[in-house]
N, CA, C and O atoms as a printed pandas DataFrame, in Angstrom:
     atom_number atom_name residue_name chain_id  residue_number  x_coord  y_coord  z_coord
0              1         N          MET        A               1   89.080  141.774  103.658
1              2        CA          MET        A               1   89.820  140.910  104.543
2              3         C          MET        A               1   88.947  139.771  105.060
3              4         O          MET        A               1   89.454  138.672  105.281
4              5         N          GLY        A               2   87.665  139.999  105.256
5              6        CA          GLY        A               2   86.753  138.970  105.731
6              7         C          GLY        A               2   86.624  137.821  104.749
7              8         O          GLY        A               2   86.435  136.671  105.145
8              9         N          PHE        A               3   86.727  138.142  103.450
9             10        CA          PHE        A               3   86.653  137.105  102.420
10            11         C          PHE        A               3   87.801  136.119  102.554
11            12         O          PHE        A               3   87.599  134.913  102.417
12            13         N          HIS        A               4   89.009  136.620  102.822
13            14        CA          HIS        A               4   90.181  135.758  102.952
14            15         C          HIS        A               4   90.078  134.853  104.186
15            16         O          HIS        A               4   90.500  133.697  104.155
16            17         N          ILE        A               5   89.522  135.387  105.251
17            18        CA          ILE        A               5   89.335  134.574  106.462
18            19         C          ILE        A               5   88.309  133.473  106.197
19            20         O          ILE        A               5   88.466  132.349  106.673
20            21         N          GLY        A               6   87.266  133.796  105.442
21            22        CA          GLY        A               6   86.261  132.802  105.096
22            23         C          GLY        A               6   86.829  131.691  104.231
23            24         O          GLY        A               6   86.527  130.517  104.444
24            25         N          ILE        A               7   87.652  132.059  103.256
25            26        CA          ILE        A               7   88.276  131.063  102.383
26            27         C          ILE        A               7   89.223  130.176  103.195
27            28         O          ILE        A               7   89.234  128.956  103.032
28            29         N          THR        A               8   90.016  130.799  104.071
29            30        CA          THR        A               8   90.948  130.043  104.907
30            31         C          THR        A               8   90.190  129.085  105.821
31            32         O          THR        A               8   90.591  127.931  105.972
32            33         N          ALA        A               9   89.109  129.544  106.426
33            34        CA          ALA        A               9   88.306  128.688  107.296
34            35         C          ALA        A               9   87.706  127.523  106.513
35            36         O          ALA        A               9   87.649  126.401  107.015
36            37         N          ALA        A              10   87.263  127.781  105.298
37            38        CA          ALA        A              10   86.693  126.717  104.470
38            39         C          ALA        A              10   87.754  125.683  104.096
39            40         O          ALA        A              10   87.472  124.485  104.083
40            41         N          LEU        A              11   88.960  126.131  103.794
41            42        CA          LEU        A              11   90.043  125.200  103.459
42            43         C          LEU        A              11   90.451  124.360  104.660
43            44         O          LEU        A              11   90.697  123.161  104.525
44            45         N          VAL        A              12   90.525  124.981  105.836
45            46        CA          VAL        A              12   90.850  124.239  107.058
46            47         C          VAL        A              12   89.764  123.213  107.363
47            48         O          VAL        A              12   90.065  122.070  107.710
48            49         N          ALA        A              13   88.508  123.616  107.236
49            50        CA          ALA        A              13   87.394  122.704  107.486
50            51         C          ALA        A              13   87.400  121.542  106.494
51            52         O          ALA        A              13   87.138  120.401  106.877
52            53         N          ALA        A              14   87.694  121.819  105.226
53            54        CA          ALA        A              14   87.747  120.759  104.220
54            55         C          ALA        A              14   88.904  119.797  104.512
55            56         O          ALA        A              14   88.759  118.585  104.355
56            57         N          GLY        A              15   90.029  120.330  104.928
57            58        CA          GLY        A              15   91.170  119.470  105.271
58            59         C          GLY        A              15   90.866  118.596  106.476
59            60         O          GLY        A              15   91.214  117.416  106.495
60            61         N          LEU        A              16   90.222  119.169  107.474
61            62        CA          LEU        A              16   89.849  118.415  108.663
62            63         C          LEU        A              16   88.817  117.340  108.336
63            64         O          LEU        A              16   88.894  116.226  108.855
64            65         N          LEU        A              17   87.863  117.665  107.488
65            66        CA          LEU        A              17   86.872  116.678  107.049
66            67         C          LEU        A              17   87.553  115.524  106.316
67            68         O          LEU        A              17   87.230  114.359  106.547
68            69         N          GLY        A              18   88.499  115.853  105.430
69            70        CA          GLY        A              18   89.228  114.813  104.710
70            71         C          GLY        A              18   90.031  113.926  105.644
71            72         O          GLY        A              18   90.060  112.708  105.470
72            73         N          LEU        A              19   90.684  114.523  106.635
73            74        CA          LEU        A              19   91.460  113.745  107.602
74            75         C          LEU        A              19   90.554  112.823  108.406
75            76         O          LEU        A              19   90.892  111.660  108.626
76            77         N          ASP        A              20   89.412  113.328  108.845
77            78        CA          ASP        A              20   88.483  112.505  109.615
78            79         C          ASP        A              20   87.904  111.369  108.773
79            80         O          ASP        A              20   87.742  110.252  109.265
80            81         N          LEU        A              21   87.597  111.643  107.525
81            82        CA          LEU        A              21   87.102  110.583  106.637
82            83         C          LEU        A              21   88.157  109.515  106.416
83            84         O          LEU        A              21   87.851  108.323  106.428
84            85         N          TYR        A              22   89.408  109.941  106.213
85            86        CA          TYR        A              22   90.500  108.982  106.013
86            87         C          TYR        A              22   90.711  108.138  107.275
87            88         O          TYR        A              22   90.897  106.925  107.176
88            89         N          ALA        A              23   90.684  108.759  108.453
89            90        CA          ALA        A              23   90.876  108.023  109.701
90            91         C          ALA        A              23   89.746  107.016  109.913
91            92         O          ALA        A              23   89.989  105.885  110.335
92            93         N          THR        A              24   88.521  107.424  109.622
93            94        CA          THR        A              24   87.386  106.510  109.758
94            95         C          THR        A              24   87.522  105.341  108.790
95            96         O          THR        A              24   87.269  104.197  109.167
96            97         N          TRP        A              25   87.912  105.610  107.567
97            98        CA          TRP        A              25   88.118  104.555  106.572
98            99         C          TRP        A              25   89.220  103.593  107.029
99           100         O          TRP        A              25   89.079  102.379  106.884
100          101         N          ALA        A              26   90.315  104.129  107.582
101          102        CA          ALA        A              26   91.419  103.293  108.048
102          103         C          ALA        A              26   90.975  102.385  109.189
103          104         O          ALA        A              26   91.394  101.230  109.264
104          105         N          VAL        A              27   90.134  102.898  110.073
105          106        CA          VAL        A              27   89.636  102.086  111.187
106          107         C          VAL        A              27   88.754  100.960  110.665
107          108         O          VAL        A              27   88.907   99.815  111.090
108          109         N          TRP        A              28   87.847  101.257  109.763
109          110        CA          TRP        A              28   86.882  100.251  109.315
110          111         C          TRP        A              28   87.482   99.211  108.383
111          112         O          TRP        A              28   86.867   98.168  108.165
112          113         N          ARG        A              29   88.656   99.458  107.829
113          114        CA          ARG        A              29   89.281   98.424  106.993
114          115         C          ARG        A              29   90.271   97.572  107.782
115          116         O          ARG        A              29   90.884   96.664  107.221
116          117         N          GLU        A              30   90.435   97.851  109.076
117          118        CA          GLU        A              30   91.356   97.101  109.932
118          119         C          GLU        A              30   90.688   95.806  110.394
119          120         O          GLU        A              30   89.715   95.859  111.146
120          121         N          PRO        A              31   91.192   94.636  109.959
121          122        CA          PRO        A              31   90.515   93.378  110.290
122          123         C          PRO        A              31   90.721   92.923  111.739
123          124         O          PRO        A              31   89.964   92.080  112.221
124          125         N          ASP        A              32   91.713   93.451  112.438
125          126        CA          ASP        A              32   92.001   92.997  113.796
126          127         C          ASP        A              32   91.136   93.673  114.855
127          128         O          ASP        A              32   91.214   93.302  116.026
128          129         N          LEU        A              33   90.321   94.646  114.483
129          130        CA          LEU        A              33   89.458   95.336  115.438
130          131         C          LEU        A              33   88.059   94.733  115.408
131          132         O          LEU        A              33   87.567   94.326  114.356
132          133         N          THR        A              34   87.429   94.682  116.575
133          134        CA          THR        A              34   86.043   94.212  116.637
134          135         C          THR        A              34   85.118   95.341  116.207
135          136         O          THR        A              34   85.548   96.486  116.063
136          137         N          GLY        A              35   83.870   95.020  116.005
137          138        CA          GLY        A              35   82.901   96.033  115.610
138          139         C          GLY        A              35   82.755   97.133  116.653
139          140         O          GLY        A              35   82.620   98.307  116.308
140          141         N          ALA        A              36   82.781   96.753  117.940
141          142        CA          ALA        A              36   82.669   97.746  119.009
142          143         C          ALA        A              36   83.887   98.666  119.027
143          144         O          ALA        A              36   83.753   99.875  119.220
144          145         N          GLN        A              37   85.079   98.094  118.825
145          146        CA          GLN        A              37   86.289   98.910  118.794
146          147         C          GLN        A              37   86.263   99.885  117.623
147          148         O          GLN        A              37   86.654  101.045  117.756
148          149         N          LYS        A              38   85.802   99.402  116.483
149          150        CA          LYS        A              38   85.698  100.279  115.312
150          151         C          LYS        A              38   84.715  101.416  115.566
151          152         O          LYS        A              38   84.973  102.559  115.190
152          153         N          GLY        A              39   83.594  101.103  116.201
153          154        CA          GLY        A              39   82.607  102.121  116.502
154          155         C          GLY        A              39   83.122  103.161  117.485
155          156         O          GLY        A              39   82.904  104.358  117.297
156          157         N          LEU        A              40   83.807  102.709  118.534
157          158        CA          LEU        A              40   84.340  103.640  119.527
158          159         C          LEU        A              40   85.454  104.511  118.950
159          160         O          LEU        A              40   85.528  105.705  119.241
160          161         N          GLN        A              41   86.312  103.915  118.139
161          162        CA          GLN        A              41   87.379  104.714  117.537
162          163         C          GLN        A              41   86.822  105.699  116.519
163          164         O          GLN        A              41   87.320  106.820  116.407
164          165         N          SER        A              42   85.804  105.298  115.784
165          166        CA          SER        A              42   85.172  106.229  114.843
166          167         C          SER        A              42   84.512  107.381  115.588
167          168         O          SER        A              42   84.584  108.530  115.152
168          169         N          ALA        A              43   83.875  107.076  116.703
169          170        CA          ALA        A              43   83.261  108.135  117.511
170          171         C          ALA        A              43   84.326  109.095  118.032
171          172         O          ALA        A              43   84.110  110.306  118.074
172          173         N          MET        A              44   85.472  108.553  118.427
173          174        CA          MET        A              44   86.560  109.407  118.911
174          175         C          MET        A              44   87.033  110.347  117.806
175          176         O          MET        A              44   87.316  111.517  118.062
176          177         N          VAL        A              45   87.119  109.837  116.583
177          178        CA          VAL        A              45   87.548  110.667  115.452
178          179         C          VAL        A              45   86.598  111.836  115.252
179          180         O          VAL        A              45   87.045  112.962  115.035
180          181         N          TRP        A              46   85.307  111.591  115.320
181          182        CA          TRP        A              46   84.329  112.634  115.006
182          183         C          TRP        A              46   84.003  113.534  116.192
183          184         O          TRP        A              46   83.565  114.668  116.001
184          185         N          LEU        A              47   84.211  113.041  117.426
185          186        CA          LEU        A              47   83.958  113.886  118.594
186          187         C          LEU        A              47   85.155  114.782  118.933
187          188         O          LEU        A              47   84.981  115.882  119.456
188          189         N          LEU        A              48   86.351  114.312  118.636
189          190        CA          LEU        A              48   87.584  115.090  118.816
190          191         C          LEU        A              48   88.278  115.151  117.458
191          192         O          LEU        A              48   89.245  114.421  117.235
192          193         N          PRO        A              49   87.811  115.999  116.551
193          194        CA          PRO        A              49   88.206  115.907  115.143
194          195         C          PRO        A              49   89.706  115.799  114.856
195          196         O          PRO        A              49   90.110  114.842  114.196
196          197         N          LEU        A              50   90.524  116.692  115.296
197          198        CA          LEU        A              50   91.941  116.621  114.950
198          199         C          LEU        A              50   92.683  115.639  115.843
199          200         O          LEU        A              50   93.389  114.766  115.337
200          201         N          LEU        A              51   92.543  115.759  117.137
201          202        CA          LEU        A              51   93.244  114.896  118.080
202          203         C          LEU        A              51   92.813  113.443  117.920
203          204         O          LEU        A              51   93.655  112.545  117.908
204          205         N          GLY        A              52   91.523  113.207  117.797
205          206        CA          GLY        A              52   91.014  111.845  117.630
206          207         C          GLY        A              52   91.554  111.183  116.377
207          208         O          GLY        A              52   91.930  110.011  116.410
208          209         N          ALA        A              53   91.599  111.918  115.271
209          210        CA          ALA        A              53   92.104  111.357  114.021
210          211         C          ALA        A              53   93.588  111.017  114.138
211          212         O          ALA        A              53   94.023  109.972  113.654
212          213         N          ILE        A              54   94.361  111.884  114.771
213          214        CA          ILE        A              54   95.797  111.627  114.924
214          215         C          ILE        A              54   96.028  110.385  115.778
215          216         O          ILE        A              54   96.842  109.531  115.427
216          217         N          VAL        A              55   95.316  110.282  116.898
217          218        CA          VAL        A              55   95.485  109.134  117.791
218          219         C          VAL        A              55   95.071  107.844  117.086
219          220         O          VAL        A              55   95.800  106.852  117.131
220          221         N          VAL        A              56   93.924  107.850  116.447
221          222        CA          VAL        A              56   93.418  106.646  115.787
222          223         C          VAL        A              56   94.335  106.217  114.646
223          224         O          VAL        A              56   94.602  105.025  114.494
224          225         N          LEU        A              57   94.821  107.155  113.848
225          226        CA          LEU        A              57   95.724  106.787  112.763
226          227         C          LEU        A              57   97.026  106.202  113.297
227          228         O          LEU        A              57   97.574  105.277  112.699
228          229         N          ASN        A              58   97.528  106.725  114.407
229          230        CA          ASN        A              58   98.737  106.159  115.003
230          231         C          ASN        A              58   98.488  104.752  115.545
231          232         O          ASN        A              58   99.357  103.888  115.433
232          233         N          VAL        A              59   97.328  104.513  116.125
233          234        CA          VAL        A              59   96.998  103.174  116.618
234          235         C          VAL        A              59   96.911  102.189  115.457
235          236         O          VAL        A              59   97.470  101.095  115.529
236          237         N          VAL        A              60   96.222  102.564  114.400
237          238        CA          VAL        A              60   96.084  101.670  113.240
238          239         C          VAL        A              60   97.441  101.428  112.596
239          240         O          VAL        A              60   97.740  100.307  112.184
240          241         N          ARG        A              61   98.267  102.468  112.505
241          242        CA          ARG        A              61   99.589  102.315  111.906
242          243         C          ARG        A              61  100.457  101.379  112.746
243          244         O          ARG        A              61  101.189  100.558  112.193
244          245         N          SER        A              62  100.386  101.491  114.066
245          246        CA          SER        A              62  101.201  100.632  114.919
246          247         C          SER        A              62  100.720   99.188  114.872
247          248         O          SER        A              62  101.516   98.271  115.079
248          249         N          MET        A              63   99.440   98.964  114.606
249          250        CA          MET        A              63   98.923   97.602  114.488
250          251         C          MET        A              63   99.452   96.919  113.232
251          252         O          MET        A              63   99.610   95.698  113.213
252          253         N          ASN        A              64   99.722   97.680  112.198
253          254        CA          ASN        A              64  100.162   97.114  110.927
254          255         C          ASN        A              64  101.676   97.079  110.765
255          256         O          ASN        A              64  102.178   96.597  109.750
256          257         N          ARG        A              65  102.400   97.580  111.745
257          258        CA          ARG        A              65  103.854   97.638  111.640
258          259         C          ARG        A              65  104.455   96.281  111.977
259          260         O          ARG        A              65  104.051   95.631  112.941
260          261         N          GLU        A              66  105.412   95.866  111.181
261          262        CA          GLU        A              66  106.139   94.639  111.445
262          263         C          GLU        A              66  107.099   94.870  112.607
263          264         O          GLU        A              66  107.706   95.937  112.700
264          265         N          PRO        A              67  107.244   93.896  113.486
265          266        CA          PRO        A              67  108.218   94.074  114.566
266          267         C          PRO        A              67  109.630   94.152  114.002
267          268         O          PRO        A              67  109.981   93.410  113.085
268          269         N          THR        A              68  110.421   95.038  114.543
269          270        CA          THR        A              68  111.792   95.200  114.076
270          271         C          THR        A              68  112.748   94.875  115.206
271          272         O          THR        A              68  112.426   95.047  116.381
272          273         N          ALA        A              69  113.917   94.408  114.839
273          274        CA          ALA        A              69  114.942   94.118  115.831
274          275         C          ALA        A              69  115.448   95.424  116.431
275          276         O          ALA        A              69  115.503   96.446  115.748
276          277         N          ARG        A              70  115.812   95.388  117.694
277          278        CA          ARG        A              70  116.315   96.591  118.330
278          279         C          ARG        A              70  117.676   96.971  117.791
279          280         O          ARG        A              70  118.009   98.155  117.729
280          281         N          SER        A              71  118.457   96.004  117.406
281          282        CA          SER        A              71  119.805   96.299  116.942
282          283         C          SER        A              71  120.203   95.259  115.909
283          284         O          SER        A              71  119.755   94.113  115.954
284          285         N          THR        A              72  121.038   95.671  114.990
285          286        CA          THR        A              72  121.581   94.732  114.010
286          287         C          THR        A              72  122.948   94.225  114.451
287          288         O          THR        A              72  123.595   93.465  113.731
288          289         N          PHE        A              73  123.384   94.644  115.629
289          290        CA          PHE        A              73  124.675   94.250  116.149
290          291         C          PHE        A              73  124.625   92.768  116.552
291          292         O          PHE        A              73  123.728   92.345  117.281
292          293         N          THR        A              74  125.576   92.009  116.079
293          294        CA          THR        A              74  125.651   90.603  116.453
294          295         C          THR        A              74  126.871   90.387  117.328
295          296         O          THR        A              74  127.937   90.959  117.101
296          297         N          THR        A              75  126.686   89.557  118.320
297          298        CA          THR        A              75  127.800   89.279  119.223
298          299         C          THR        A              75  128.616   88.112  118.686
299          300         O          THR        A              75  128.081   87.185  118.077
300          301         N          SER        A              76  129.892   88.178  118.919
301          302        CA          SER        A              76  130.760   87.066  118.488
302          303         C          SER        A              76  130.906   86.102  119.647
303          304         O          SER        A              76  130.951   86.508  120.809
304          305         N          GLU        A              77  130.978   84.852  119.328
305          306        CA          GLU        A              77  131.085   83.848  120.381
306          307         C          GLU        A              77  132.468   83.293  120.473
307          308         O          GLU        A              77  132.733   82.432  121.312
């Protein structure tokens, strides 16, 4: 049973490492962030591995999102 727990822990750790690497890559390819912002967000990713990566990826995603209209409803005049 200990072997299965070890394998599961290794898979979780590998997944978390991949997520953190992806989040760091996403931050450093964002042209709208300054060097200090990139450094602080990267530190957040690695100091708070899961939570930091989720927050940083959401921030980067929201920066790249096109503004959308609230409604497609048009009023008649």
